[in-house]
N, C-alpha and C positions, 0 to 999 in steps of 0.2 A: 528280277531281271536275269537274262541268260547270257549277258555279255561277259567275255573273259579277256582281260588285258594281257597281251603277250603270252597267252596260253598258261598263265599262272594265277592271276588275281580275278576271282569271280566277283562280279558286282551283284550282290543278292538283294539289297533293299536300299532305297534312297533314305538317308538319315537327316541331312541338313543342307541348307543352301546359304552360301556366304556371298561376300561382295564380288569375288572373282571365280569361285569354284563351287561345285556340288560335292557333298561328302556322302559316301555309300558305306553300308555295312558289307564288308567283303570277306572272302575266304582265300587264304594262301594255300594253294594246292601243294606246293613243294614242301612247306613246313607244317602243313595241317594245323593252322591256327586262324583265329578270327583277326581280322585287320580292318582298319578304316582306310578307305581309298578316296583321296581327294583329287577330283578331276577338274582341270581348268575348263571353263565354259567354252563351247565351240567358237563363239564369236570372238573370244579373246585368244584362243589358241592360234589364230591366224596372224596375231600381232607379235612380232619377235620381241618387242620390249616387254610385253606381259609374260611371254614364255621365259625370258631371261630372269625376270623378277621372281617368277614361280620357282625356277630352279635355284635361285639364290636363297629363297626361304627354306627349301628342302635341305640345302647344304648347311645353312646356319643352324637349323633345329637339330640336324644330325650330329652336330658337335656337342650337343648337350644331353648327357645321360644322367637323369636325376628322377627320384620317385615322384616329384611334384611338377615334372614337365613331361608332356606327351612325347613319347619317343618316335623318331622317324627312322624307318627301316630301308626304304628304297625309293627310287624315283625313275621315271622313264617316259616314254611316249608310245602311243598305240594308235595307228591310223590318223596321225596328226593331232591326237589329243594328249596333252601333257598331263601326267598324273604323279601323285606322291602317295606312298604307302606308309601308314602310321599305326601306332598302337591303338587297339580298339578299347575304348573306355565305355563300359556298359552302364551308363548313367546319364542323367540330364546335364544340361549346361546350368551354370549358376543363374543365368538370366531366367531360365524356366522355373527354377526353384523360387526366385524372388517374386515372379509373377504369381506363383501358386500359393506361397506361404508367408510372404513378407507381412509385417516385420518379423525377421528371424530373431530368436533369442540371442542375447548378447554373447553368452558363452559359446554358442555354436558359431556365431559370426567371427569371434576371436579365433576359434580353431581353424575355420576355413581361411581366414586372413593370414594366419601364421603359416599355413601350407603354401599359400600363394607367395608370401614373402620369402619362404625358403627356396622356392623355385626361382624367383627373381634374383635372389642373392647368388645362387649358383651361376645363373646366366651372366650376371654382372662380373663375377669373378673370372669368367672366361671372355670378358670383353664384349658381351652382347647386351644391348639395351632393347627391351621389347618395344617400347613407344606406343603400344596399343593395348594397355591393360584395361579390360572391361568385362562385365559379367558373361557375355556371350563367348568370350575367349577362355573361360574357365570351365572345366568338366569335373563333375563329382562322381567318384568311383563308388561302387556298392559299399565299400568300407567306410565311406564318408569323407575320404581324403580328396583334396582338390589337386587338379593338375592344370598347369598353364599350357595353352596351345596357341597356335597361329602367331608365327614370327614373320608375318608377311611384310611388315614395314620396319623390321628390326634394324638396329644400327650395330655394325661390327667394326673392329679397329681399322681394317683395310678399306672397307666400303660399306655402304648401307644396302639393304635388300631393295631399296627404292631410293633413287636420288631425289632430293628435294630442291626446289627452285625458290628464289626469293618471292615472298608473298603467297607461297603455296603451303597450305596446312593439310597434313595427312592424319587421318584418325577420326575418332568420334569426339566432337567438341566437349561433350559433357564430362569426359574423363581425361582430357588433355590438360597438361600443366600450363600455367601462364607463359612460360618461356616457349613452349611449343606453339601456343596460340599467336604469339608475337613473332614467330619465325626465328627464334634463337635456338642455339644448339641444345639438344636433349642429352641427359646423362642418367645415371642410376636414380638420382633424386626425382626425375620426371616420372619414373615408374612408381616411386614411393607415393607421389601425388595421385597417380591413377589408382593405386590400391586404396588410398584414403577415400577417393570418390566411390569406389566399390563398397568399402566398409560402411560408408554413410548410407548408401542405398539398401544394404542388407538390413540395417537396424531400423530404418524408417519406411522402406517401401517406396521412397521417392528419390529421384536424382537430386544431387546437391544443387545443380544449376539447370534451369529449364528455360525454354523460350519457343516462340513460334517458328523461328528460323535458326539455322546453325550460327549465323552472325549474332543473333540476339542471345543465344546461349553463351557464345564466346564473350560477348560484352558483359553479361552478368557475372561470368567467372572472373573477369578482369577487374570489375568495379564494384562488386558487392560480396556479401558473405551469406552463406546459406542459413536458414533457420536452425536454431539449436535442436539437435536430435531429440532431446528430452521434451521439447515442446510438441513433438509429434508422437513420440513413444515415451511415456513416463517411466518405463522400465530401463531406460538407458542411464547408467550411472555417470557421475561427474568424471570418474577416472577414464571411462571410454571416450567421453567428449573431449577430454584433454588429449588423448591420442589422435582423434580426428582433427582437432585444431592444429596440432603440430604437423601432421601429415599433409594437411591442406593449406599450409602457409604459402602465401604468394611468393615470398622470397625463398629461393632454394636453400640459402644458407640457414634459414630458420626452421627448415624441415628436419626430419630424421636424415642423417647423412648416408645411411645404408639401409637396405631392406632388412638386414639382420637386427639392427637396433629396433626397428618397428616390430619385428617378430617377437623380440624379447618382451616388449611391453604388452603385446597382445596376449602372450602366454601368462604374464603376471595377472592381468585382468581376468583371464579365463579361469585362473586358480583362485579368484576371489581376493586378490591382493591389489594394492594401488602402486603402480610404478612411480619411481621418483621423478622421471621426466614429465609425467602427466601432472604431478603435484606442482612442478615449477613452471608449467606452461602458461603463457599469458597472451597468446595470439587471440585476437577477438574474432568471434563469429556472430553475425547479426541475428537477433531474434526479430520476429515480425514487428514488435513494438519498440525495439531498442537496437539500433544498428551498431552500437559500440559496446554492448555487454560482452564480457569475456565468456568464452565457452566453458571454461573449466569450473568457475565458481560463481554463485549468484552474487550480484552486486546490489547492495541496499540503495534506496533512493538517495540522491545527493542531498546534503544538508545545506541549505542556502544561508549565507551570512545575513544577520539582521540588518535591515535597512537603516541607514543613518537618518536621524530625525532632522527634519527640515526646519531648523530654528527660525531662519529668516522668514519663511512663509508663515509660520505660526505667529510671529510678531506682527506681520503685516495684517493678517486676518483679525487679530485681536484689536489692533489700532482702528481698523475700519469699523468694527462693531462698536468700539467705544465712541468713535466720532458720531456714528448714527444715533446712539442713545443720547449723547450730549446734545445733539442738534434738536432732538425731540423735546428734551427737558427745557432747553432755552426757549423754544417756541412756545411751550406751555406757560412758562413764567412770564414771557412778554405779553401773552394774551391776557393773563390774569391781572397783571399790573396795569395794563391799559384800561381795563374795565373799572378798576378800583379808583383811579385818579381822575377820571372824567366827571365834571360837575355840570348839571343842567339847571338853569334858573327859570322859574315860571312866574310871570307878573301877576299881582293880585288885582282883581277887578273891583274890590270893595274898599281899597285903601284910600284914605283922604289925600287930597292934593298935597304933595310934598316933593321935595327934591331928594332923590336917593343918591347915596354915595356910589362912587364907581365900584363895580364888582370885578374882581380878578378871578379868572379861570385858568387853571394849570393844565397844560397839555404835554404830551410826550412826543418827542421826535426821535425816530430810530436812527442810530449812528452805528456804522459797521466798522469793527476793529479786528485785526488778525490776532490769532492765538497760535502758540507753538505746541505741537504734540510730541510725545516721546519718540526716540529714534526707532527705526525699523530694523537696522543692522547693528553691527558691533559699534561701540562707542567711538572708534576711530573714524568711522564713516557714517555720521549721524545726519541723515537728511531731515529737512524741516518740512512739515506738512501744515499748510494754512487752511483754515475753514472760516467762513463768514459767521460771526456771532453778533446778535443784536443787543446793544447796550442802551438802556433808557436814560435819556438826559432831559431834565425838566426845563421848559421855557415858559415865559409869562406872556399872556395875551390880555390886553385891556379893552373892555367894551363898555360904552356909555348907554344907559337905559333912559330914555326921555320920560318926563313927568306928565301925566295926562292933565289937560286943562280943565278948569271948572266951568 
């Protein structure tokens, strides 16, 4: 491009496009150095609210001079276009690196995360909360060091760079803390949460919370836990998972209370050591198959207590079987006894005429009597079970047989 802002800043090449502005690789004619020039988009430059917000961002960032924060040199307006002049970082954004190389090695992720945490700690010490920590707002220098940029929605002690209204959520939902998603006030611990989400994405290549709409993403962040990083990338150690679990705690009081605390643990893991805070961490992060498994250590399958033997049911089943067998036995006995006691008399056709004595034949008549079975419960409550049983009682029947006449 051949445009020059206020006869000083050459816009040489378009570098990036953000939500409010375009960024150009520029040249400062007065100081003979490369710069990044952020120009508010024309359709927004006509809106005084956006222009004021843009100016607030420049003034907020200009207060912060730190190796891990992109420096702001100047601000102004040219032909109605508001602009901001910043340090030129000759490297990609962290978002571009994640898309190209993720999952990143844990050691590298720890180093990058420690740089981001250092920049955030400095901003917090000066009363500035970024409120929009995400991969696209982190630049990687040729030396490998990370620099935080874009304080467009930052919060400062006297005012925010953008005023928030009830029910209005500013930022990218995938990296916003639960208190930001629910409209509560953000502080340094909110930036710690955002950095935790960035760390998760570096080592897995996936965002911690996803969804088809911003509302769905926010709902998942508020009501679920992300899969364990080691389930996606087996090279993630338990010590790093412990850091993520603490940084991503829903309750701000359960998180790292400062970015510097988080930075210290990241450097421990980068050096191959296990930080004490990660060893003691117990915040749960859901795996796909276990929504309550702790992120830091594997949990063995629960041991179920032995089931109590159902004594009463066992007694009842035994009694029913005994009754069934007893009924079969009694029926067989009754049948056999009836066949053995029945007598049949056949008259003789050749006998001489005589008078025969009376013949007595014994028959059996079934009589039903109740019997009592053993109790089915404890002796104190012994119910009685009755079943029909056939008892054979003999009776006598007299029959007279006539004598044939001669």
